[in-house]
N, C-alpha and C positions, 0 to 999 in steps of 0.2 A: 532441376530447381525443385524442393521438397514442397511439400503441403506449408511449410512454416516461412517459405520464402514469398509465397504469393502475396502479392497485393492487390486488391480490388477496392476499385472506386464507385463511392455511393453517387446514384444518378438520380437520387430523388424518389426512385420507387424499388430500386433494387441495386445490388452490387454485382459490378462487373470487373472483368479482369483489366489490371491497370497499365499502363505502358510508360517508360521512362521512370525517373528517380522519384522517391517518396518525396522529397521537398523539407522544408522547414516544417517542424511541427510548432503549432501556436496552442494547442491544448491536446490531451491524450485522457485516456482512460482505458483501464484494463481488469479483469478479474478471471476468476478460475471457474471452469465448467468442469465438472466431474459425471458422467454419464447423464448429462442435462441438468445436473444440480448445481443450484447457484447459491452464495449467501448474500443476501442482500442487494440482489441486482437493480431495484427500483433506487437504491441510493447511488449506484453508479449511474445510473441513467440518468437521476438528477444532477449528479457532480459534473458529468459530461457535458450536460446541457447548459448548466451554468457557465461552466467553463467556455464554452463555445458563446455563448452569449455574451460575456465578459470582453471578447475581442471582436464583435460585431457581428457573429454569425447567427444563422437561423437555429435558436433552441428546438422549435419542432423536427426539424430535420435532424438535428441531434439525438432525438429520442426514438426517430424512427430508425436512423441506423443502427441503435443499439439493438432493438428488436430484431431487425431483420439480419444482423448479423448472429444472433442466438440460433436464427434457422439455419445455419451454416455450419454449425459446431456439430461435427461427428460424435460417435461414441467415444469414451474414452477420456482421459484427462488433457485439457486444452485451455491455453489463455488468448481469448480474443482481445486484441487491441486495436483501439480506434485512435486515429490521429487528424485533427484538425489541420490542413496544411493549405497554404494560399491558391493551390488547386482544387480543394475541397476535401472533404472526408474521405478517408482511407482505412481499409481494414485488412489486419494480417492475423490468422487464426496460427498460433505457434503452440508446440509442444510443450505443457506444463513443465517446469522443473520439479525436479525430485524432491519430495517433502523430506524436510529434515527438522528435529524437534530443538536442535540447539542452533546457536551462532555465537562467533567470536567477534568482537569488535575493537575498535581503536577510537580515540577521541580525534576528530580530522584537524590536519593541521591547518587548512583554510574553508572557507565557507562559500562556494561556486554560485550559490542560487541568486537569482535576481528577481524571479517572480515566484516566492517560495509559498504563495495560498493558490498556485494554477498548476495543475499536472501538466507537463509537456514540455514549455520552453527550456526547461534546465536538465531535461533526462540527459542529453550527450555531455554536458558538463560533469554531472554525477557520475556517470559512467568513467569518464578521464579522472576524475577524482579517486574512486575506487581502485582503478588500476596502480594510480601513483601510491596509495596508500599499501596496496598489497605490496608493491614493490619494494616500500620503505620498511615494511613491517618483515617481509617473507613470510607471509601467512596469508590464507584465504578468511578477509575481515569483511566487516561492514563498517565503513566510517560513521560515527554518531556527530551530528553538525550540530554547534553552539552557538547562541544567540548572535554573537559578534564573531564567531570563527576562531576563537582563542580555547585554549584549553582550560583558561579559568573562570571561564564565566557558564552561563546557565544553558543546560542541555535542551535542545531543540526536538530533533527528530534524528532517526536512521538515514543514510543515503536513499535507502528504499522501502524505509518502515517506520509506523508511529514507534515512540518510545513510551512505557508505562514501566509502573515500579510499584511495589508493596513496601508500605512503611508499618508495621504491625499487621492488623487487619484492615488496613484501609488501603485503597488502590489509588496510585497516584500517576498524574500525568503532567506535563511540563505547563506552566502557566499558560491562560490562553491568550495573552498578549505578547508570547512568544513567537514569532511568525512561522508557521509551518503548514504543511499540506493536511486539508481536513480529510482526516483517514475513515473509510467506511469501516474497515474491520474494527480499529479501535473504537468507533462509535457504538458498533454492536456490542461490543466488550463492556463499554460504561453502561449500555441499558441492561444488558446482564447484571451486572455489578448492582444496578441501583434496584432492579426487580426483586433481587435477593436480600435486600437491606444492607448491601457492604456499603461501606462508606466512602465517597467518592471525593478525592483531593485535587488541586492544583496546586503546584508548587513551582519556584524558581530554584533549581538545585545544579551544583556543579557537578562533574563526575564524581569527587570526592566525597560527598553528601550523599553517594549511593552505595558507599560502603556496607557491608554486611546485608544487603537487600536482594530480593530475589528481583530481576529486572527481566522484561520481554521486549523482544521486538514483533510488531504484527503487521502484517499486509495481506492483501485480498488471494496472493498467488500461494503463499505460504503458512498463513493461519499464523499462531501463536509461536515463537521461537524464542528458548529461554536465552538470555546469554550466560555462555559458560565462562567465559575468557575475556576479560577488559586488558587488552594487550597497553602496557605501561599506566594502568588505571585500578580503579578499585578493586578491591575484592569482593566477591557476592556472594551471597548465599543460595544453597541447594535450591533446584527449581521444584520444589514441593508442590506447588500448586499448577504449574502448565500443564501437566498431561492432562488432568481433569477438566479444564477450562476449553483447551484444544479439543477434546472430544466432544464436549458441549457447540461448541462454534460448529465442527461438522454435523452435527445432529439437526442444525437450523439450517442446513444446506437443502433448497427447495426446488423440485424439479419444475423445467421449461412449463409454463402456464400456471405455475403457483409461486413464482420466483418473486413476485412483490412483497413487499415488506408485511411481515405479519407480527401480532403482538409478541414479545417477548413474554415467555412463561417463568415465573419463579420456581424454583428447586425445592422450596420450603412450604 
């Protein structure tokens, strides 16, 4: 069993090695730790605590579990994941995926989400969707979910990522009434944009509406990835802005002990 396979159970004071199966995921959160540095850890803490409280769990225990998890992360690049299960909070500290600056996508043929506002319950269904779409397309892709699960409707998010795009000098996100996971990474990006005086818009857009745009997927484990190819979808603009914004996100990664939210500084 590798370190990434070890499951630890929260006792209320510490994590101890767990026995048995992980169990059903009622709520979850994960983030990237690079040599002790984390982007917006306090937002992940609050999101996990809110999700736990949403299913009747103990929000204080969730907050304490995040803090205790950080104490167990070794040097290097790791992705702690917390799951609330019927048996309590469980922790796995997984090796972080290799960072990539681009991603290929496809409009999902269906939407398996049942609780799109809470991370956790739909993760297995989304993994199955991605495997299905990869087999259908014959390429490594992240499915883009639409508001009603069909290609002609408004885009919502990627299977694992928030979706953002540029329209001229404005940064655009899906309309806020489109159900999707509240992304920590996207929230930080929008804070940076507002601090710089960049116009932030929300819009209902079909995949075809993104023709000629620079499109990003963003999440905690991989940061900003520019969409390089949309299989069967729009032709996108080159990723001119993504590298600088990716670097700026990395510069905000705070070390343990200073990982709570800090003010976003303008570069102007």
